[in-house]
N, C-alpha and C positions, 0 to 999 in steps of 0.2 A: 432486757436484763431483769426488771420487776418480775415478769413472768417466770423465768428461769429460778429467780430466787424463791418465789412461792411453790414451784414445783418441787425443789430440793426440800423446803421446809415440809412439805405435806408428804411427798413420796418416799424420801430417804428414810425417814424414821419408821414407816410402813415396812419398807424393805427390810430394815435391820430387824424390826419385830417378827416378821413371818420367817426369816432365817434363823430366829433363835428356837431351839428346841423346846424351851419353857412356855413359848407363845401358844402352841397348842393346848396345854393344860389351862392356860389362863383363859383362853377363847371358850373353852368347854365349860369352865367354872362360871363365866360371865353369862352364857347362854343358859345353864341350868338355874342360875340365881334369878336371871329375868323371867324364865318361865315360871318358877315357883312363886316368885312375886306377883306376877300378873295373874295367876291362877288362884292365888290366896288373899292378896291384899289390894285388889283394885276393883273398880265398878264393872270392869271389862271381864271379870274372871269366867262368867258363865260362855259369853261369845268366844272367848279364847279358847277354852277346852273344847266347846262344840264345833268350832272351826275345822279341827284337825279331823273330826269324825264325820264331817258333812259331805255327802256324796256329790260329785260333780255331775252337772246336768248335760252329760254327753252320752247319748244312746250308744255310740259304737262301743265304749268301754265295757258296757254290760254284754253287748253283742259278742266281744271277742275275749270276755272273761279276764280284762285288764283290771289293774288296781283303781278303784273308784272313789276313793277318799284321800285326802292329802297325807294322812299317816299311812296309809297302805302304800301309796306311790313311794313315799321316803323308804318304809321299811322293806318293801319288796323290790323296788327298781333301784332307787339310789343307793340303798346300802349294797346292792350287788356290785356298784363300782368301788365301796369301800373295800369289799371282800376282793374284788380285782387287784387293788393296790396290795392288800394284805397277802394275796396270793403271790404276787410278784416279788415281795419282799422275802416270803418264805423260800420261793424258788432260788433267788439269788443268794440267800444264805447257804442253802444246801448245795448249790452248784460251786460256788466260789467265795463264801463268806465265812462267818464264825461257825458254821455247822458242817462245813465241807470236808472234814475228816472225822474218823471215829473218835479220835482222841478229844478233838474240841466239841463234838456233839454229845458225847455220853453224859457228862455231868448235868447240862441244862434239860436234856431229854428226860432223864430219870427224875430230876427235880419236878419237871412239869407234870409228869405222871402222877408223882406223889401228891403234887398240888391240886390235880383234879380228883383224885381218888379220895382222900381224906375229907374234903368239904362235902362230897356227895354222901360219903358215909355219915358224917354227922348231921347233914339235913335229913337223912333217912331215918336216923334215930330219934329225931324230933318228930317226925311227920309219918312214920309208918302206920298204915292202916287209914290214913286220912284222905281227904280229897285233894290235899296239896302235893302229894308224891311226885306229880307230873313235873313239878319244879325242881327235881333233885339236881339239875345240871346248872341251875342259876349261879349258885356260889362256886363252881368250878372254873369260872371265867376271870380272865384279867384283862383290864383295859390297858392296852399297850401305849396308847397317847398320854394317859394321866401318869401312868407309872413311870415312863421315861421323862416326862416333863418334870417331875418332882425330884427324880434322880439327877437330873440336870442342874435343878435348883439348889441341891445339896453341895455341888461343886466338889472341891477336893476332900470333903469329909467322907465320900465314898470312893475308893480306889477304881481306877479306870477298869480294871480287869473285872471287878464286880458289877459295874455298869455293864460290861460286855456280857456277862453272865446273864443278868437279869433281862437285858435286850434279847438274848437268844432264847432265854425261857419264855418270855412274853410272845415271841413269834411262834415257838412250838405250841404254846397253850392256845394261841389263835387256830393253829392248825387242828387241835384236839377240839375246840369248840365247833369248827366246821365240820368236823367228822360226827360230833354228837348231833348238831343239827340235821345233818344228812340222814343219819340212822334212826333218830328218834323223834323229830319235830317235823315229819313231812305229814301228808295226808294220804288218803287212798291212792296207791299207784295205778295210773292209767297206761297200760301196755303202749298203745299206739303212739303216745307223746313220748314215752320212754324210748321207744325205737327211733324217734326223731332226735333226741338228744344224742344217742349212739352214733347215728349217721352223721349229725353235724359235728360232733367230736372226731370222727374219722376223717372227714372233709378237711377240717382244721389241722389236724395232724399231717395229712397230705400236703396242705397248703404250706405249712411252716418248713417243709422239706424242699420246697420248690423256691420259695421266698425267703430272703434273710432279713426283709423288713415287714413291718405290719401294714398291710394294705386295706383299702376300704372293703374289700371282700373279706378279710379277717373280721372287720367289726360286723359286717352283715350276718356272717355265720354266728358271731358271738351273740347277737341279738336273737338269732334263731335258737341258739342254746338256751339263752334265758327264757324265751317264751315256751319252749316245749318242756322245759323243766317247771315252769310255773303251772302249766297245764297238766304235767304228768303226775304232780302231788308231791314232788320234792322241793324244799324251800328253794324259790328262784335265786337268792342271793349266791347259792352255791355254784351258779354258773359263773360269776366272776372269778373264783378260784380255778374253775376248769379251763376258762380262757386264758389265764395268766400261766398255767401250767402247759398250754399248747401254743404259746407263741415263741418266736425265736429268742434264745437266751441273750443274744447280743442286743437286743432291743430292751431289755429290762430296765437298765439304768435311765435311758431316755424317757420311757413311759411313766417310770416312778416319779422322776422330776417333774414331768408334765402334769401328772395327776396328784401330786403331794398337796398343793395349796387348795385346788377345788375340793379335794376330800376332807382334809384337816381344818380348813378354814370356811368351808361352805356346808358340805353334806353332814359331817359329824355334828356341828353345832346345831344344824337344822333337825338333825335325829334328836339331839338333846331337848330342843324347844318342844318338839311334838312329844316326845315321850316322857318328859317330866312335867307336862301340863296337867298335874295332878293335885286334888283337892287334900289338903292335910287335915284329917279329922280333929274335931275338938277333943274327943277323947284319945288323945295321942298315945298315952300309956298303955291304954287297952288294946290300940291297934298293933303297937309293936310288941305286944306280950303274947301274940297269937303263935302257934307252932311254926306256921309259915315264916312269919318275921324272925323268930329265934333261930331257926335253922339256916335262914340265909346269913343272918348276923355273925353266928357261930362259925359258919363255915368259911366266911370271907375272912374274918377278924382272927379266928383260932385255927381253922382248918388249913388254910392256904399256908402260912408261915410253918405250921407244924409238918404239913405234908412235904413241903419242898425240903425243908431242913432235915428231917428224918430220912427221907429218901436219899438225899445227897451224902448225909453222915454215914449211912450204911454202905454206900457205894465207896466212899472214900476209905473207910475201914477195911474193905476188900483189897485195897491198893490198885483199883483200876482207875482212879481218878483222884485229883488233888484239889485243894481249895485254890480258887483264883489266886494268882500271884500277887504278893503284897498284901494280901488280906488275912484276917483272922477269924474264928469262929463267931466272935461277937459282931463284928461289922457285916459279916456274911449272913447271920440271921436276922440282923437289923433290917437289911434291905429286902429281905424276903416278905417282911411285913407289908411292902408296897404292893406286892403281888395279890394282896387283898382288896385292891382297888378294882371292883369289878366294873362298875358304872356301865360303858357302851355295851359290852358284850353280855353282861348279866341283864341289863334292861332288855336288849335284843331277845335274849332266850325267854325271859319273863313273858314277852308278848306271844311268844309261840307256845309256851307252856300251859297258859290259861287262856280261856276264851271269855271267861267272866271278868268284865271290867273292875269289879270289886276285888277280886283276887289279884289282878294286875296291879292295882293300885297299892294294895298291901305289900306286894313283892317290891314294888318300885321305891317305896318309902323306906323299906328295909335295907335296899341296896344302896340307896343314898346315905343312909346313917352309917351302915358298916363301910362303905368306900370312904367316907369322911374320916371315920375313927381309925382305919387302916393307914390312910395317908399321914394323919397326924403321929401315930404310934411309930411307923417307919421313919418319918423325919426326926422325931425326937430321940429315937434310939441309934440312928445312925449319927446324930450330931453328938451324942453322948459317948460314942464308941469310935473315935477315930483310929485308924490303922497304925 
């Protein structure tokens, strides 16, 4: 009886926590705070930051050109699983969810496009002609986990219809980020491995015609797609999205449920630990006043809500869409500020945009500042502007 009592005492609160949408944002926040604290406020700072960059002493990794450091393994392989889950969510929404009809999809699609273009333009205005221009896409991204976590924390201060809109927009934003990564942040293309990707995709497509469940063979081909893409010069994480789009539709819900906790409570916090293990410079004001930092901060805090709201306003004025039911322009614009929480996706793009660690750290500090401000502004404005 005592064992059962202790099991309930320990595991039931955990089950409640993991089932709460807010838990994802809390877990990410804790992981980020821990990483920044260890990297800046403890005697283990150097060891901690160096750990993520230290090569594994395994010869076969170099032989087969596999990720050779903890951060490379996380960013190149584990994040492919994150993109697999994102791909499943995107596919489900387009097949039978909030994006399954033209009427439902139009407003968030147009909003997402505006929310990607305006931040990129603002970044370019700050950085045209500099070595930072390769980071133009950093402020175009939205962190779906943090955004939806904070929207959940706001409760009935945000209409359900607006939460549905921001969810759909964040999903489309993820798709846009995936397209950007594929087109602009790959390396030199190796034709032989690209052919391998195409052959593996055709095999997977034929397999899903024959089987209505995901088999071991599906996963084996999925790994082959990842490896060929990794060697082809296209960022390997995109393999996760391709795999998601080529598995049976009826399997989506099952695998989303299976992957949800490992992705959001292990992979994404681990990504945050590794990628926010950065040293905050003593001359903090100087660091954040670079054009790189200003472009990212302006893009996320101003560009995101401005781009989304302006694009949606223009569409609604044409009569082809309407505000989400039960909402008004004040709470609609307020929630759009939450889309400026770039975090995971922005950090990920920053690691692809710059090979120089110093530039990466500047970008990451700016992303953290901008995301925090966007979260606070969105929450405050939504609280003041009840429907």
